[in-house]
C-alpha positions as CSV (number, residue, x, y, z in Angstrom):
1,M,-43.4,-33.5,33.9
2,T,-41.8,-30.7,31.8
3,T,-43.4,-29.6,28.6
4,N,-41.2,-28.2,25.8
5,T,-42.9,-25.2,24.4
6,T,-40.1,-24.3,21.9
7,P,-41.4,-24.7,18.4
8,P,-39.6,-27.3,16.3
9,I,-37.1,-26.0,13.7
10,R,-38.4,-26.7,10.2
11,R,-36.0,-28.6,8.0
12,P,-36.0,-26.1,5.2
13,A,-35.1,-23.3,7.6
14,L,-32.4,-25.4,9.1
15,R,-30.9,-26.3,5.7
16,A,-30.9,-22.5,4.7
17,A,-29.1,-21.6,8.0
18,V,-26.5,-24.3,7.4
19,A,-26.0,-23.1,3.8
20,V,-25.5,-19.5,5.0
21,M,-23.0,-20.6,7.6
22,A,-21.1,-22.6,5.0
23,V,-20.8,-19.6,2.7
24,L,-19.6,-17.3,5.5
25,T,-17.0,-19.9,6.6
26,A,-15.7,-20.2,3.1
27,L,-15.3,-16.5,2.4
28,P,-11.8,-16.1,4.0
29,A,-10.5,-19.0,1.8
30,A,-11.5,-17.0,-1.3
31,A,-8.9,-14.3,-0.7
32,L,-6.3,-14.1,-3.4
33,Y,-2.8,-12.7,-3.4
34,K,-0.8,-11.5,-6.4
35,V,3.0,-12.1,-5.9
36,V,5.6,-10.6,-8.1
37,G,8.8,-12.5,-7.5
38,P,12.4,-11.1,-7.7
39,D,12.6,-12.4,-11.2
40,G,9.4,-10.6,-12.3
41,K,7.4,-13.8,-12.4
42,V,3.7,-13.3,-11.3
43,T,1.9,-16.0,-9.3
44,Y,-1.5,-16.0,-7.5
45,T,-2.2,-17.8,-4.2
46,D,-5.1,-18.1,-1.8
47,R,-2.8,-18.2,1.2
48,P,-0.9,-15.2,2.6
49,P,2.7,-15.7,1.2
50,A,5.9,-15.2,3.2
51,P,7.4,-11.6,3.0
52,A,10.4,-12.9,1.2
53,S,8.3,-14.2,-1.7
54,G,8.3,-10.8,-3.5
55,R,6.0,-7.9,-3.9
56,I,2.6,-8.9,-2.5
57,S,-0.8,-7.4,-3.4
58,P,-4.2,-8.6,-2.3
59,V,-6.6,-9.2,-5.3
60,N,-10.3,-8.6,-5.5
61,A,-11.7,-12.0,-6.6
62,R,-14.6,-10.3,-8.5
63,T,-12.7,-7.7,-10.5
64,G,-9.1,-9.0,-10.4
65,A,-7.9,-5.6,-9.2
66,A,-5.4,-5.2,-6.4
67,E,-6.8,-3.7,-3.2
68,P,-3.9,-2.4,-1.1
69,D,-6.1,-1.4,1.9
70,A,-8.2,-4.5,1.9
71,V,-5.7,-6.5,4.0
72,L,-5.2,-3.9,6.6
73,P,-6.7,-4.8,10.1
74,L,-10.0,-3.2,10.8
75,E,-8.7,-0.8,13.5
76,L,-6.0,0.4,11.1
77,R,-8.4,0.8,8.2
78,Q,-10.8,2.8,10.2
79,A,-8.1,5.2,11.5
80,A,-6.6,5.7,8.0
81,S,-10.1,6.4,6.6
82,R,-11.0,9.0,9.3
83,F,-7.6,10.6,9.7
84,P,-5.4,10.0,6.7
85,V,-1.7,10.7,7.3
86,T,0.6,12.7,5.0
87,L,4.2,13.4,5.6
88,Y,5.9,16.5,3.9
89,T,9.7,16.1,3.5
90,A,12.8,17.3,1.7
91,P,14.4,14.8,-0.7
92,S,17.9,14.9,0.9
93,G,20.0,16.6,3.5
94,C,17.1,16.6,6.0
95,E,17.9,14.2,8.9
96,P,14.7,15.1,10.8
97,C,12.8,14.0,7.7
98,D,14.6,10.7,7.7
99,D,13.7,10.2,11.3
100,A,10.1,11.2,10.7
101,R,9.8,8.6,8.0
102,A,11.4,5.9,10.2
103,L,9.0,6.7,13.0
104,L,5.9,6.2,10.8
105,R,7.2,3.1,9.3
106,K,8.3,1.5,12.6
107,R,4.9,2.2,14.1
108,G,3.2,0.8,10.9
109,I,1.3,4.0,9.9
110,P,0.0,3.9,6.3
111,H,0.8,7.3,4.9
112,A,1.5,9.4,1.8
113,E,4.8,11.2,1.5
114,R,5.0,14.5,-0.4
115,Q,8.5,15.9,-1.1
116,V,9.5,19.5,-1.9
117,L,11.5,19.2,-5.0
118,S,11.0,22.6,-6.7
119,R,10.2,26.2,-6.1
120,E,6.6,25.4,-7.0
121,D,6.6,22.7,-4.3
122,S,8.0,25.1,-1.8
123,D,5.4,27.7,-2.6
124,A,2.6,25.0,-2.2
125,L,4.0,24.0,1.2
126,Q,3.9,27.6,2.3
127,K,0.3,27.8,1.3
128,L,-0.6,24.5,3.0
129,T,1.3,25.0,6.2
130,G,2.0,28.6,6.5
131,G,5.8,28.0,6.4
132,R,8.6,26.2,4.7
133,E,9.8,24.1,7.6
134,M,10.1,20.3,7.2
135,P,9.1,17.7,8.1
136,V,5.4,18.4,8.6
137,L,3.0,15.7,9.6
138,A,-0.7,16.0,8.7
139,I,-3.1,13.8,10.5
140,G,-6.5,14.5,9.1
141,G,-6.8,18.3,9.4
142,Q,-4.2,18.6,12.1
143,Q,-0.7,19.8,11.1
144,L,2.4,19.1,13.2
145,K,5.5,21.1,12.2
146,G,8.9,19.9,13.0
147,L,9.6,16.4,14.4
148,T,8.7,15.9,18.1
149,P,8.3,12.2,18.5
150,D,6.3,12.4,21.8
151,T,3.8,14.9,20.3
152,W,3.5,13.0,17.0
153,N,2.8,9.7,18.8
154,S,0.2,11.3,21.1
155,Y,-1.7,12.7,18.1
156,L,-1.5,9.3,16.3
157,D,-2.8,7.7,19.5
158,L,-5.8,10.1,19.5
159,A,-6.5,9.4,15.9
160,G,-6.9,5.7,16.8
161,Y,-3.7,4.3,15.2
162,P,-2.2,1.3,17.1
163,R,1.0,1.9,19.0
164,E,2.7,-1.1,17.4
165,S,2.8,-2.0,13.7
166,R,-0.1,-4.2,12.6
167,L,0.7,-4.0,8.9
168,P,0.4,-7.3,7.1
169,A,3.5,-9.2,5.9
170,G,4.8,-7.8,2.6
171,Y,3.1,-4.4,2.9
172,A,4.8,-1.9,0.8
173,F,4.8,1.8,1.6
174,A,4.0,4.1,-1.3
175,A,6.9,5.9,-2.9
176,P,7.3,9.6,-2.2
177,Q,5.8,12.0,-4.8
178,P,6.4,15.6,-5.6
179,L,4.1,18.0,-3.7
180,T,2.9,19.5,-7.0
181,E,2.2,17.8,-10.3
182,R,5.0,18.2,-12.8
183,P,3.8,20.1,-15.9
184,A,3.9,18.1,-19.1
185,A,6.7,19.2,-21.3
186,A,5.5,21.5,-24.0
187,A,5.7,20.1,-27.4
188,A,8.4,21.8,-29.5
189,P,6.8,23.9,-32.2
190,A,7.0,22.3,-35.6
191,A,9.8,23.8,-37.8
192,K,8.4,26.0,-40.5
193,P,9.3,24.8,-44.0
194,A,12.0,26.8,-45.6
195,E,10.7,29.5,-47.8
196,P,12.0,29.6,-51.4
197,P,14.4,32.4,-52.0
198,A,12.9,35.5,-53.3
199,A,13.5,36.2,-56.9
200,E,16.2,38.8,-57.3
201,A,15.0,41.9,-59.0
202,A,16.8,42.9,-62.2
203,P,19.2,45.7,-61.5
204,A,18.1,49.1,-62.7
205,P,20.0,50.3,-65.8
206,G,23.3,52.0,-64.9
207,S,23.4,50.5,-61.3
208,I,25.9,48.0,-59.9
209,R,25.0,45.2,-57.5
210,F,27.7,43.7,-55.3
């Protein structure tokens, strides 16, 4: 005869465990997505929409704010948090810059792109990288000058980025930004009010004024 020594599960504890499991199971369904259609119409849905639906942004159900990184897979989120990627490029006439951008997008690497648009940007690039060559890839604190696909991919591997894109459907890469902030246009000085003409002095006796 076998005696069961396992203590019985109390009903209150069982009900609490079931309630917790129900909450955890329901959490994924609470995810919301904001979709801006081609016509500008905004809709919200609790299911991941198709990429062709328009511009898609995940929404925080508590605050209503969009969370671009919230939908990234965990592995990608962790890599981007530890080793953020920044690409430094020229705006035009730089074929290696175009190839560098294509490499990151094909592999699905979330990144910021900074472009050299002015003398100030060029000077800032010189201070950051020690030169003016582009493209430059920064992975965390590591800088890679000039496009060498095998080298770039090796460093991205070491940083923990997946070899193939795992970006969610509808993910939009951030638009390139200038390397330095553009100074705000100085306000034009207010025009001084016209001063009244000075009173003409009476000519001295015997003098002639032309």
